[in-house]
C-alpha positions in Angstrom: 86.4 -10.8 -103.0 90.1 -9.9 -102.7 93.2 -11.2 -104.4 94.2 -14.6 -103.1 96.9 -14.4 -100.4 100.4 -14.6 -101.9 103.0 -16.7 -100.3 106.2 -14.7 -99.6 108.2 -16.8 -102.0 105.6 -16.4 -104.8 105.7 -12.6 -104.7 108.6 -10.3 -105.1 108.9 -6.9 -103.5 109.1 -5.4 -107.0 105.8 -7.0 -108.0 104.1 -5.9 -104.9 105.2 -2.3 -105.2 104.2 -2.4 -108.9 100.7 -3.4 -108.0 100.5 -0.7 -105.3 101.7 1.9 -107.8 99.1 0.8 -110.4 96.2 0.9 -107.8 97.2 4.0 -105.8 98.2 7.4 -107.1 99.6 8.1 -103.6 102.0 5.1 -103.9 102.9 6.3 -107.4 103.9 9.7 -106.1 105.9 8.3 -103.2 107.8 5.8 -105.4 108.5 8.4 -108.0 110.0 10.7 -105.4 111.8 8.0 -103.4 112.1 4.8 -105.3 114.4 3.2 -102.7 112.2 4.2 -99.7 111.7 0.6 -98.6 114.7 -1.7 -97.9 114.9 -4.7 -100.3 112.7 -7.6 -99.3 111.1 -5.7 -96.3 107.6 -5.8 -97.8 107.6 -9.6 -97.6 107.2 -9.3 -93.7 104.9 -7.2 -91.6 106.2 -3.9 -90.4 106.5 -4.5 -86.7 106.2 -2.0 -83.9 109.8 -2.7 -82.8 111.0 -1.9 -86.3 109.1 1.4 -86.2 110.7 2.3 -82.9 114.2 1.3 -84.2 113.7 3.6 -87.2 112.7 6.5 -85.0 115.6 5.9 -82.7 118.0 5.9 -85.6 116.7 9.3 -86.8 118.6 11.1 -83.9 115.8 13.6 -83.1 117.3 16.8 -81.6 114.5 19.4 -82.1 111.0 19.8 -83.5 112.3 20.0 -87.0 114.0 16.7 -86.9 111.1 15.3 -84.9 108.7 16.2 -87.7 111.0 14.9 -90.4 111.5 11.5 -88.6 107.8 10.9 -88.0 106.8 11.9 -91.5 109.5 9.7 -93.0 108.2 6.8 -90.8 104.7 7.3 -92.0 105.6 7.2 -95.7 107.5 3.9 -95.2 104.7 2.3 -93.1 101.9 3.5 -95.5 103.7 2.2 -98.6 104.6 -1.0 -96.9 101.0 -1.6 -95.7 99.5 -0.7 -99.1 101.9 -3.1 -100.9 101.2 -6.0 -98.6 97.4 -5.4 -98.5 96.9 -4.9 -102.2 99.2 -7.8 -102.9 97.2 -10.2 -100.7 99.9 -10.7 -98.0 98.1 -8.7 -95.2 94.7 -9.3 -93.8 92.5 -6.6 -92.2 93.9 -7.3 -88.7 97.5 -6.7 -89.8 96.6 -3.5 -91.7 94.7 -1.9 -88.8 97.1 -3.1 -86.1 100.1 -1.8 -88.1 98.5 1.6 -88.7 97.4 1.8 -85.0 101.0 1.0 -83.9 102.3 3.8 -86.2 99.9 6.3 -84.5 100.8 5.1 -81.0 104.6 5.3 -81.7 104.3 8.7 -83.4 102.3 10.1 -80.5 104.5 8.6 -77.8 107.7 9.8 -79.5 106.3 13.3 -80.0 105.0 13.6 -76.4 108.3 12.3 -75.0 110.4 14.8 -77.0 108.1 17.8 -76.5 107.7 17.2 -72.8 111.5 17.2 -72.3 111.8 20.3 -74.5 109.2 22.2 -72.6 110.5 21.1 -69.2 113.9 22.5 -70.1 112.2 25.8 -70.6 109.5 25.9 -67.9 110.5 23.2 -65.4 108.9 19.8 -64.8 105.1 20.0 -63.9 104.4 18.6 -60.4 101.4 18.2 -58.1 100.3 21.1 -55.9 102.1 19.5 -52.9 105.3 19.6 -54.9 105.5 15.9 -55.0 104.8 13.6 -57.9 105.8 14.7 -61.4 102.9 15.0 -63.9 102.8 13.5 -67.3 100.6 14.1 -70.3 98.1 11.2 -70.9 97.0 10.9 -74.5 93.7 9.0 -74.7 93.0 7.6 -78.2 89.3 7.4 -79.1 87.4 6.0 -82.0 89.3 3.7 -84.5 92.6 4.3 -82.9 91.2 3.6 -79.4 90.1 0.2 -80.7 93.4 -0.4 -82.6 91.3 -0.4 -85.8 92.8 2.7 -87.5 92.2 3.0 -91.2 94.6 4.0 -93.9 94.0 7.7 -94.0 92.3 8.6 -90.8 92.1 11.4 -88.4 93.1 10.4 -84.9 90.6 11.4 -82.2 92.5 12.3 -79.1 91.7 13.6 -75.6 94.7 15.1 -73.7 94.7 14.8 -69.9 97.1 15.4 -67.1 96.6 14.1 -63.5 96.8 17.0 -61.2 96.9 20.8 -61.0 100.0 22.5 -59.7 103.0 24.3 -61.1 106.3 23.5 -62.8 109.5 23.3 -60.8 112.6 24.8 -62.3 113.0 27.1 -65.2 110.3 29.8 -65.7 107.5 28.4 -63.6 104.0 28.2 -65.1 100.9 26.4 -64.0 100.5 22.7 -65.0 97.5 23.7 -67.1 99.5 26.2 -69.1 102.3 23.7 -69.5 100.1 21.0 -70.9 98.1 23.3 -73.1 101.4 24.5 -74.7 102.4 20.8 -75.0 99.0 20.0 -76.7 99.5 22.7 -79.3 103.0 21.5 -80.1 101.9 17.9 -80.3 99.1 18.7 -82.8 101.6 20.7 -84.9 104.1 17.9 -84.8 101.6 15.4 -86.1 99.4 17.3 -88.5 101.4 20.2 -89.8 102.0 19.9 -93.5 105.8 20.1 -94.3 107.9 19.2 -97.4 107.7 15.6 -96.0 103.9 15.7 -95.7 102.1 15.0 -92.5 101.7 12.2 -90.0 98.1 12.3 -88.9 95.3 14.9 -88.8 94.4 15.4 -85.1 90.8 15.9 -83.9 90.5 17.1 -80.2 86.8 17.8 -80.3 85.9 14.8 -78.1 87.5 16.5 -75.1 85.2 17.8 -72.3 83.1 20.7 -73.6 84.2 20.0 -77.1 85.6 22.9 -79.1 84.8 25.3 -76.2 86.9 23.3 -73.7 90.6 23.6 -72.9 93.0 21.6 -75.1 94.2 19.7 -72.0 92.4 19.1 -68.7 93.1 17.5 -65.4 91.8 14.2 -64.1 89.5 16.1 -61.7 88.0 18.2 -64.4 87.4 15.2 -66.5 85.8 13.3 -63.7 83.6 16.3 -62.7 82.6 16.6 -66.4 81.5 13.0 -66.5 79.4 13.4 -63.4 77.8 16.7 -64.2 77.8 17.2 -67.9 78.7 13.9 -69.7 76.2 13.1 -72.4 74.9 9.8 -73.8 76.8 10.1 -77.1 80.0 10.7 -75.1 79.5 7.3 -73.4 79.5 5.8 -76.9 82.7 7.7 -77.7 84.5 6.7 -74.5 83.6 3.0 -74.9 86.6 2.9 -77.3 89.0 5.0 -75.2 92.5 3.7 -74.7 95.5 5.4 -73.1 98.4 5.6 -75.5 100.9 7.2 -73.1 101.0 8.3 -69.5 102.1 6.8 -66.2 98.7 6.7 -64.5 96.7 5.0 -67.3 94.8 2.5 -65.1 93.7 5.3 -62.7 92.4 7.3 -65.7 90.5 4.3 -67.1 89.1 3.4 -63.7 87.7 6.9 -63.6 86.0 6.7 -67.0 84.6 3.2 -66.6 81.6 4.1 -64.4 80.6 6.8 -66.8 80.7 4.5 -69.8 79.5 1.2 -68.3 76.5 1.3 -65.9 76.4 -1.3 -63.2 72.9 -2.3 -64.2 71.7 -3.6 -67.6 71.5 -0.3 -69.3 68.7 -0.7 -71.9 68.4 3.1 -72.2 71.4 2.6 -74.6 68.9 1.3 -77.2 67.2 4.7 -77.2 70.3 6.8 -77.2 72.0 4.8 -80.0 68.8 4.8 -82.0 68.6 8.6 -81.7 72.3 8.9 -82.6 71.8 6.7 -85.7 68.7 8.8 -86.7 70.9 11.9 -86.7 73.6 10.2 -88.8 71.0 9.0 -91.3 69.5 12.5 -91.5 72.9 13.9 -92.2 73.6 11.3 -94.8 70.4 12.1 -96.6 70.9 15.8 -96.2 74.3 15.7 -97.7 73.4 13.0 -100.3 75.9 10.5 -98.8 74.0 7.3 -99.5 77.1 6.0 -101.3 79.1 6.5 -98.1 80.1 3.0 -97.0 80.8 4.1 -93.4 77.8 6.3 -92.6 75.3 5.2 -95.3 72.7 2.4 -94.8 74.2 -0.9 -94.1 77.6 0.7 -93.6 80.5 0.3 -91.1 78.9 2.6 -88.5 75.8 0.4 -88.2 77.9 -2.7 -87.4 79.8 -0.7 -84.8 76.5 0.5 -83.4 75.3 -3.1 -83.0 78.5 -4.1 -81.2 78.6 -1.0 -79.0 74.9 -1.2 -78.1 75.5 -4.4 -76.3 78.7 -3.2 -74.8 76.8 -0.2 -73.2 73.9 -2.4 -72.2 75.9 -5.3 -70.7 79.4 -4.1 -70.2 78.8 -2.9 -66.7 78.2 -6.5 -65.6 80.3 -8.4 -68.2 83.9 -7.0 -68.4 84.6 -9.2 -71.4 82.2 -7.1 -73.5 84.2 -3.9 -72.9 86.6 -5.0 -75.6 86.8 -1.9 -77.9 87.6 -3.8 -81.2 84.5 -4.5 -83.2 85.7 -7.8 -84.7 86.8 -9.0 -81.2 83.5 -8.3 -79.5 81.2 -9.7 -82.1 82.0 -13.4 -81.4 81.5 -12.8 -77.7 77.9 -11.7 -78.4 77.3 -15.0 -80.1 79.0 -16.9 -77.2 76.5 -15.2 -74.8 73.5 -15.8 -77.0 73.0 -12.1 -77.3 73.0 -12.4 -81.1 72.5 -15.5 -83.2 75.8 -17.0 -84.4 74.6 -16.7 -88.0 74.0 -12.9 -87.5 77.4 -12.4 -86.0 79.0 -14.3 -89.0 77.2 -12.1 -91.5 78.1 -8.9 -89.6 81.7 -9.9 -89.2 82.0 -10.8 -92.9 80.4 -7.5 -93.9 82.7 -5.6 -91.6 85.8 -7.1 -93.1 84.5 -6.4 -96.7 83.6 -2.8 -95.9 86.8 -2.0 -94.1 88.9 -3.5 -96.9 86.9 -1.4 -99.4 87.3 1.7 -97.2 91.1 1.2 -97.3 91.2 0.9 -101.0 89.2 4.1 -101.4 91.7 5.9 -99.2 94.8 4.3 -100.9 93.9 6.1 -104.1 95.1 9.5 -103.0 95.8 9.1 -99.2 92.6 11.0 -98.5 90.1 10.4 -95.7 87.0 9.2 -97.7 84.4 6.5 -97.5 82.4 7.5 -100.5 82.2 5.4 -103.6 83.8 7.0 -106.7 81.8 8.5 -109.5 84.8 8.5 -111.9 84.9 5.5 -114.2 88.7 5.2 -114.0 88.6 5.2 -110.2 85.8 2.7 -110.2 87.9 0.3 -112.3 90.9 0.8 -110.0 88.7 0.0 -106.9 87.2 -3.0 -108.5 90.6 -4.4 -109.4 92.0 -3.6 -105.9 89.1 -5.6 -104.4 89.7 -8.5 -106.7 86.6 -8.0 -108.9 86.5 -8.1 -112.7 84.5 -4.9 -112.9 82.8 -2.3 -110.8 79.3 -3.7 -111.4 80.3 -7.1 -109.9 81.8 -5.3 -107.0 78.6 -3.4 -106.5 76.6 -6.6 -106.4 78.8 -8.0 -103.6 78.7 -4.7 -101.8 74.9 -4.6 -101.9 74.7 -8.1 -100.5 76.7 -7.1 -97.4 75.0 -3.8 -96.9 71.5 -5.5 -97.1 72.6 -8.0 -94.5 73.8 -5.3 -92.2 70.6 -3.2 -92.6 68.4 -6.3 -92.0 70.2 -7.1 -88.7 70.3 -3.4 -87.6 66.6 -2.7 -88.3 65.6 -6.0 -86.7 67.5 -5.2 -83.6 66.1 -1.7 -83.1 62.6 -2.4 -84.3 61.4 -3.2 -80.7 60.8 0.5 -80.0 58.2 1.5 -82.6 57.8 5.1 -83.7 54.2 4.5 -84.5 51.9 7.1 -83.0 50.2 6.1 -79.8 46.4 6.0 -80.0 46.3 8.8 -77.4 48.9 11.0 -79.1 46.3 13.6 -80.0 45.9 14.4 -76.3 49.5 15.7 -76.2 49.2 17.9 -79.3 47.1 21.1 -79.1 44.2 21.1 -81.5 40.9 22.7 -82.3 38.8 19.7 -81.4 38.9 20.1 -77.6 35.5 18.5 -77.2 36.7 15.2 -78.7 39.7 15.2 -76.5 37.5 15.7 -73.4 35.3 12.9 -74.6 38.3 10.6 -75.0 39.5 11.3 -71.5 36.0 10.8 -70.1 35.8 7.4 -71.9 39.1 6.5 -70.3 37.6 7.1 -66.8 38.9 10.5 -66.0 36.4 12.2 -63.6 37.7 15.7 -64.3 38.7 15.6 -68.0 38.9 19.4 -68.5 41.3 19.7 -65.6 43.4 16.8 -66.7 43.6 18.2 -70.3 44.6 21.5 -68.9 47.5 19.8 -67.0 48.7 18.2 -70.2 48.6 21.5 -72.0 50.5 23.2 -69.1 53.2 20.6 -69.4 53.5 21.0 -73.1 53.7 24.8 -72.8 56.1 24.8 -69.9 59.5 26.5 -70.4 61.3 23.3 -69.4 59.6 21.4 -72.2 59.8 24.1 -74.8 63.6 24.3 -74.1 64.2 20.6 -74.5 66.4 19.3 -77.3 64.5 17.8 -80.1 65.4 14.3 -79.2 64.1 14.7 -75.7 60.9 16.4 -76.9 60.3 13.4 -79.2 60.6 11.1 -76.2 58.2 13.3 -74.3 55.7 13.1 -77.1 55.8 9.4 -77.0 55.8 9.1 -73.2 52.9 11.3 -72.2 50.3 9.3 -74.0 51.6 6.2 -72.3 51.3 7.9 -68.9 47.8 9.0 -69.7 46.9 5.4 -70.6 48.6 4.0 -67.5 47.0 6.4 -65.1 43.5 5.6 -66.6 43.9 2.0 -65.4 44.4 3.0 -61.8 41.8 3.9 -59.1 42.4 7.7 -59.1 43.4 8.5 -62.7 43.1 12.3 -62.4 45.4 12.7 -59.4 47.7 10.0 -60.6 48.1 11.8 -64.0 48.8 15.1 -62.2 51.6 13.6 -60.1 53.0 11.6 -63.0 53.1 14.7 -65.2 55.1 16.5 -62.5 57.5 13.6 -62.4 57.8 13.5 -66.2 58.5 17.3 -66.3 61.1 16.9 -63.6 63.0 14.1 -65.3 62.6 15.6 -68.8 66.0 17.3 -68.5 67.6 13.9 -68.5 67.0 12.0 -71.7 68.1 8.7 -70.0 65.1 8.7 -67.7 62.6 9.4 -70.5 64.3 6.6 -72.5 64.1 4.3 -69.5 60.3 4.9 -69.1 59.8 4.2 -72.8 62.0 1.2 -72.9 60.3 -0.3 -69.8 56.5 0.4 -69.8 56.2 -1.7 -66.6 58.5 0.8 -64.9 56.0 3.6 -65.9 53.2 1.5 -64.5 55.0 0.9 -61.1 55.8 4.6 -60.9 52.2 5.5 -61.6 51.0 3.1 -58.9 53.3 4.7 -56.3 52.4 8.2 -57.4 48.7 7.5 -57.4 48.8 6.0 -53.9 50.9 8.7 -52.3 52.0 12.3 -53.1 55.0 11.8 -50.8 56.0 8.8 -52.9 55.6 10.8 -56.1 57.7 13.6 -54.7 60.3 11.1 -53.5 60.6 9.7 -57.0 60.7 13.2 -58.5 63.5 14.2 -56.2 65.5 11.0 -56.8 64.6 10.0 -60.4 67.6 7.6 -60.5 65.3 5.3 -58.4 63.1 4.7 -61.5 65.7 2.0 -62.3 64.7 0.2 -59.1 61.1 -0.2 -60.5 62.2 -2.4 -63.5 62.1 -5.7 -61.7 59.1 -6.4 -59.5 60.9 -9.4 -58.0 63.5 -7.3 -56.3 61.2 -4.4 -55.7 58.9 -6.4 -53.4 61.5 -8.7 -51.9 62.0 -8.8 -48.1 65.2 -7.0 -47.3 68.2 -9.2 -46.3 70.3 -6.6 -44.5 73.4 -8.8 -44.3 73.4 -9.5 -48.0 72.6 -5.9 -48.8 75.4 -4.7 -46.6 77.9 -7.0 -48.4 76.7 -5.6 -51.8 77.0 -2.1 -50.5 80.5 -2.7 -49.4 81.5 -3.9 -52.8 80.1 -0.8 -54.5 81.8 1.4 -51.9 85.1 -0.2 -52.5 84.7 0.3 -56.3 84.1 4.0 -55.7 87.2 6.1 -56.6 86.8 8.9 -54.1 84.9 10.3 -51.2 82.3 12.1 -53.3 81.5 8.9 -55.2 81.3 6.9 -52.0 78.9 9.4 -50.6 76.7 9.2 -53.6 76.8 5.4 -53.6 75.6 5.4 -50.0 72.8 7.8 -50.8 71.7 5.8 -53.9 71.6 2.7 -51.7 69.6 4.3 -49.0 67.1 5.9 -51.4 66.8 2.6 -53.3 66.0 0.6 -50.2 63.6 3.2 -49.0 61.8 3.0 -52.3 61.6 -0.8 -52.0 60.0 -0.5 -48.6 57.7 2.3 -49.8 56.4 0.2 -52.7 55.7 -2.7 -50.3 54.1 -0.3 -47.8 51.7 1.2 -50.4 50.8 -2.3 -51.6 49.7 -3.1 -48.1 52.3 -5.8 -47.6 54.0 -4.3 -44.5 52.5 -3.7 -41.1 53.6 -0.3 -39.8 55.7 -1.9 -37.0 57.5 -4.1 -39.6 58.1 -1.1 -41.8 59.6 0.8 -38.9 61.8 -2.1 -38.1 63.1 -2.2 -41.7 63.6 1.5 -41.8 65.5 1.3 -38.5 67.6 -1.6 -39.8 68.4 0.4 -42.9 69.6 3.4 -40.8 71.6 1.0 -38.6 73.4 -0.3 -41.7 74.0 3.1 -43.1 75.5 4.4 -39.8 77.8 1.3 -39.5 79.1 1.8 -43.0 79.4 5.6 -42.7 81.4 5.1 -39.4 83.7 2.5 -41.0 84.5 4.8 -44.0 84.8 7.9 -42.0 87.4 6.2 -39.8 89.2 4.8 -42.8 89.6 8.3 -44.3 90.5 10.0 -41.0 94.1 11.3 -41.2 96.2 10.6 -38.1 94.0 7.9 -36.7 95.8 6.1 -34.0 94.4 2.5 -34.2 92.9 0.2 -36.9 89.5 -0.1 -35.3 88.1 2.9 -33.3 87.0 2.4 -29.7 83.9 4.5 -30.6 80.2 3.9 -30.8 77.0 5.5 -32.0 74.0 5.5 -29.7 70.5 6.3 -31.1 67.7 7.9 -29.2 64.1 8.8 -30.2 62.5 7.2 -33.2 65.6 5.3 -34.3 66.4 4.2 -30.7 62.8 2.9 -30.3 62.7 1.4 -33.8 59.8 3.6 -34.8 61.6 5.3 -37.6 59.6 6.9 -40.4 60.5 7.7 -44.0 61.6 11.2 -43.2 62.6 10.9 -39.5 65.7 12.7 -38.2 68.3 10.6 -36.4 68.8 11.5 -32.7 72.4 10.4 -32.0 75.2 10.7 -29.4 78.8 9.5 -29.8 80.7 7.6 -27.1 84.3 6.5 -26.9 86.4 4.4 -24.5 90.1 4.9 -25.3 92.9 6.1 -23.0 95.2 7.1 -25.8 96.4 10.7 -25.6 95.1 11.6 -29.0 91.8 9.7 -28.6 89.6 12.6 -27.8 90.8 14.8 -30.6 90.6 12.0 -33.2 87.1 10.9 -32.1 85.8 14.5 -32.1 87.1 14.8 -35.7 85.5 11.4 -36.5 82.1 12.6 -35.1 82.3 15.8 -37.2 83.2 13.8 -40.3 80.5 11.3 -39.7 77.9 13.9 -39.3 79.0 15.7 -42.5 78.7 12.3 -44.3 75.1 12.0 -43.2 73.9 15.5 -43.7 75.9 16.9 -46.6 73.9 17.6 -49.7 75.3 16.0 -52.9 73.8 15.5 -56.3 72.2 12.3 -54.8 70.7 14.2 -51.9 71.3 13.7 -48.2 71.4 10.5 -46.1 69.7 11.7 -43.0 69.2 14.9 -41.0 70.6 14.5 -37.5 69.9 15.9 -34.1 72.9 15.8 -31.7 71.3 17.8 -28.8 70.7 14.8 -26.6 74.4 14.5 -25.7 75.5 15.4 -22.2 74.9 19.1 -21.5 73.1 19.4 -24.9 74.3 21.9 -27.5 76.8 23.4 -25.0 78.3 20.0 -24.4 81.2 18.2 -26.2 80.3 16.4 -29.4 81.8 13.2 -28.1 81.8 11.8 -24.6 83.9 9.2 -22.9 82.0 6.3 -21.7 82.9 7.0 -18.1 82.0 10.7 -18.5 78.6 9.7 -19.9 78.0 7.4 -17.0 78.9 10.0 -14.4 76.7 12.6 -16.1 73.7 10.3 -16.2 74.1 9.3 -12.6 74.6 12.8 -11.1 73.7 15.6 -13.5 71.1 14.5 -16.0 67.6 15.9 -15.9 64.6 13.6 -15.6 63.7 14.3 -19.3 67.1 13.0 -20.2 66.4 9.8 -18.4 63.0 9.7 -20.2 65.0 9.9 -23.5 67.2 7.1 -22.2 64.3 4.7 -22.1 64.4 4.6 -26.0 68.2 4.6 -26.4 70.2 1.8 -28.0 73.6 1.1 -29.4 73.4 1.0 -33.2 77.0 1.0 -34.6 80.6 0.9 -33.7 82.5 -1.0 -31.0 80.2 -3.7 -29.6 81.9 -3.8 -26.2 81.1 -0.1 -25.8 77.6 -1.0 -26.8 77.3 -3.6 -24.1 78.7 -1.3 -21.5 76.4 1.5 -22.6 73.4 -0.8 -22.2 74.5 -1.7 -18.7 74.8 2.0 -17.8 71.4 2.6 -19.3 69.8 -0.2 -17.2 71.5 1.0 -14.1 70.3 4.6 -14.6 66.7 3.5 -15.4 66.6 1.3 -12.3 67.5 4.2 -9.9 64.9 4.3 -7.1 62.8 7.4 -7.6 60.1 9.0 -5.5 56.9 8.6 -7.6 55.3 11.9 -6.6 58.2 14.1 -7.6 58.8 12.0 -10.7 55.1 12.4 -11.7 55.3 16.1 -11.2 58.5 16.4 -13.4 57.0 14.3 -16.2 53.7 16.2 -16.2 55.6 19.6 -16.2 57.7 18.5 -19.1 54.6 17.4 -21.0 52.9 20.7 -20.3 55.9 22.6 -21.7 55.9 20.5 -24.9 52.2 21.1 -25.3 52.7 24.8 -25.0 55.6 24.7 -27.5 53.3 23.2 -30.2 50.2 25.4 -30.2 47.3 24.2 -32.4 44.7 26.7 -33.4 43.4 24.8 -36.4 40.5 23.2 -34.6 41.7 19.8 -35.7 43.2 17.1 -33.7 47.0 16.9 -33.8 47.8 13.2 -33.6 51.2 13.7 -32.1 51.1 16.8 -29.9 47.5 17.3 -28.7 46.1 15.9 -25.4 45.2 12.3 -26.1 47.9 12.0 -28.8 51.1 10.0 -29.2 53.2 12.0 -26.9 50.9 11.3 -24.0 51.4 7.5 -24.5 55.1 7.9 -24.7 55.3 10.0 -21.5 53.1 7.5 -19.6 55.4 4.6 -20.7 58.5 6.6 -19.8 57.1 7.4 -16.3 56.3 3.7 -15.7 59.8 2.7 -16.7 61.5 5.3 -14.5 59.1 4.8 -11.6 59.0 1.0 -11.5 62.1 -0.4 -13.2 63.8 -0.5 -9.7 61.4 -3.3 -8.9 60.8 -4.7 -12.4 64.1 -4.9 -14.4 62.1 -6.2 -17.4 60.8 -2.7 -17.9 64.3 -1.5 -19.0 64.0 -3.6 -22.2 63.9 -1.5 -25.4 60.9 -3.4 -26.7 58.8 -0.5 -27.9 55.8 1.3 -26.4 53.2 -1.3 -27.5 55.0 -4.1 -25.8 55.7 -2.0 -22.7 52.1 -1.2 -22.3 51.2 -4.9 -22.2 54.1 -5.6 -19.9 53.0 -2.9 -17.5 49.5 -4.5 -17.4 51.0 -7.9 -16.7 53.0 -6.5 -13.8 49.9 -4.9 -12.3 51.0 -1.3 -12.9 48.0 -0.7 -15.2 44.5 -2.0 -15.5 44.5 -4.5 -18.3 41.5 -2.9 -20.0 43.1 0.6 -19.9 46.4 -0.8 -21.2 44.9 -2.7 -24.1 42.7 0.2 -25.2 45.7 2.5 -25.1 47.8 -0.2 -26.9 45.3 -0.3 -29.8 44.8 3.5 -29.8 48.6 4.1 -30.0 48.9 1.7 -33.0 45.9 3.3 -34.7 47.3 6.8 -34.1 50.6 5.9 -35.6 48.9 4.4 -38.6 46.9 7.6 -39.1 50.0 9.7 -38.7 51.9 7.5 -41.2 49.0 7.8 -43.7 49.0 11.6 -43.4 52.7 11.7 -44.1 52.3 9.6 -47.2 49.6 12.0 -48.3 52.2 14.8 -48.0 50.5 16.6 -45.2 52.7 19.1 -43.3 50.9 18.5 -40.0 49.5 15.2 -38.7 46.0 16.6 -38.0 42.5 15.3 -38.6 39.0 16.1 -37.6 38.6 15.5 -33.9 35.8 13.1 -34.5 37.9 10.8 -36.8 40.0 9.6 -33.9 37.8 10.5 -30.9 37.7 7.0 -29.5 41.5 6.6 -29.7 42.1 10.0 -28.1 39.7 9.1 -25.3 41.6 5.8 -24.7 44.9 7.7 -24.4 43.4 10.3 -22.0 42.1 7.4 -19.9 45.6 6.0 -19.8 47.0 9.4 -18.8 44.4 10.0 -16.1 44.9 6.5 -14.6 48.7 7.0 -14.3 49.5 10.7 -14.1 46.2 12.3 -13.2 43.9 14.6 -15.1 45.6 16.6 -17.9 45.6 20.3 -17.8 
């Protein structure tokens, strides 16, 4: 308990200062040296931020000497004032930490303002590379100061950042980086250098990118790149309390940091990372015999902060109210959301106030940064009295009650992930009893236990695993037995285990993925089902491990895609992205995630191949539409709000037969008479293609093939609609008209899409002599056959005679040869439907058409299955699909004559 609050009229400033002198050797020294330091009666009111600013302004700072003197004088007044009010019962914890945080903010802002002007007079003002906007130092407060919870004798954790690279203008020009590093050094000296007046704050810059090895000040770009490429889990914890103290682009800076700290999903991997961080703290406490440390020891301040920050990291991405950095402010919000029981929050808040008050009294003794309970009996008596207890033993009883409550809640919260050894843990550790390990695998259902055990040993001995940090290795040791157990429950445990171990090894470098698999055993199960069913699926997960997050919720994993809703969600994420690179990654994550959803449904047998192809084509259409929209938005010099530009798809996408790894055959059309139209649309097409094909950390969107444009690779990248029509009418080869049978508008201006479709139908309906057409089609088929030699002795489902291409060529011939008389043949309805239509129109014998129809479907299914198995070529024993190949050859012979 603390002294009862004193009413201002009941306490005199003299009495308050006397109590402070009796309980603080620091106050005693200050008062002895400067007995009139505080104006009469001032202690009876809080020390406001405005009063601090007024005192600094009155100091008439002219150089670094007067700057240091003014700030140190202010600190002494504020510290003595706060001590007297706190120890006298006039100030609660909130007033104490708010006042001390305001002192730090004002000291920092004052020092930065003066030092920036001083350096600018010498080197000129730092500006952006284009010579435009002036650049200012942004001081980011972390830790207690970031949360406006600063304690009485604390270091201040700062990160120093400036917006852009460039050079100073005026004076002796230097780079912005050199300017701000010089400023950083002077700022640190202004705050922490010990002078005759003391110091202001000790400054710790080790939370900056790359820690002690990093530059003292860095640019926004460097910070953002660091977050993306090197930011670690504990740094998310640190940045959750970040607050910009000074700088003119504070919101931009915080918007940049937010995605790093707060994930958009419910980030339960934070349980594991904070649990590991706490283990490290406890080990250090035990190693250094710091159990009497009320901050780091069991049941201390840090454990309460961990509880609050845990749920901030888990839920802050979706609930902005939980991003509040102050511990006492966020705790009630956890109760409001039923995240923690109200009784638990009350106990934690009460303990926090008690421990922080005790912390301040420990530091008031000598103005030293300490959270350790005193061993000296005199100091113990002083602390007990300062806390309002009759003696130290009674204080200890109250302290133990609060620490026990904190420990109970902390351990209960983190107990969900047990560290107990898994029953199969012995299979991970090398041992002499290999026979018993083999027996155990055999009992689990492994057909090749020796081979599976060897794979486990190979993973354990791999360089990647041996170089893992200890925390990651501990997760690996817990995860592998779970993977062994999960694979044993599936139809092919040996091959499933092999593929899952490759996945585990690949993601082992990222602790978050290991933590995710441990926190969500169902995710491990879903991943194993995919890996066991398809090596291609296993490889896809291995290449894009961020997709493991998509496996958490089976309800969304197996939901039928609603492309309109998904497009709306994607647009929101794209608008939240801060730059081009982030937008590209958002798009790639979206495409990969939706592909995984379809893959999971496909492997569960829930999607017919035609439906799967429709969905994959719909996904590509959506991605192309959004890529076009963003590419035009970012195009400098664009001459209209909405481009008169369209994307037309050919081939698999055009025919809605897209596979998981299909290229996109595209052409670009425009219809715009503006003088700058051609140049702008050519640049747009180049930008769009880069968007699709560029490799980023999230991979690529699609590989593209642009050779089907007029005049092929020698032609222009974009074509006017009129030019395209003229080319198709007068110059295009027959094979280009064949390709046109499967072309469709997919994105861009719908009016251009409608006019393209009219041109397509017109060209397809040209009257053609059947004999020359037949000869052209057969000759082209022969050239394709020769271009894909097959000496394997196996049947190539796509390229060999009797394969898929034969069906496609027959259908294309029927369209080009008979659409003049039968307009319905121009519909882009797919090869299966066109075969049936041709039979209804009397162009094919019904029995031949239906046999070819069923054969084409079966051949596509076989090709798809081979792709999922990871086969490089879609080839099988000739006998496996002999009936289907014969049906296709019969179709070919009935329409185009005997194949060569």
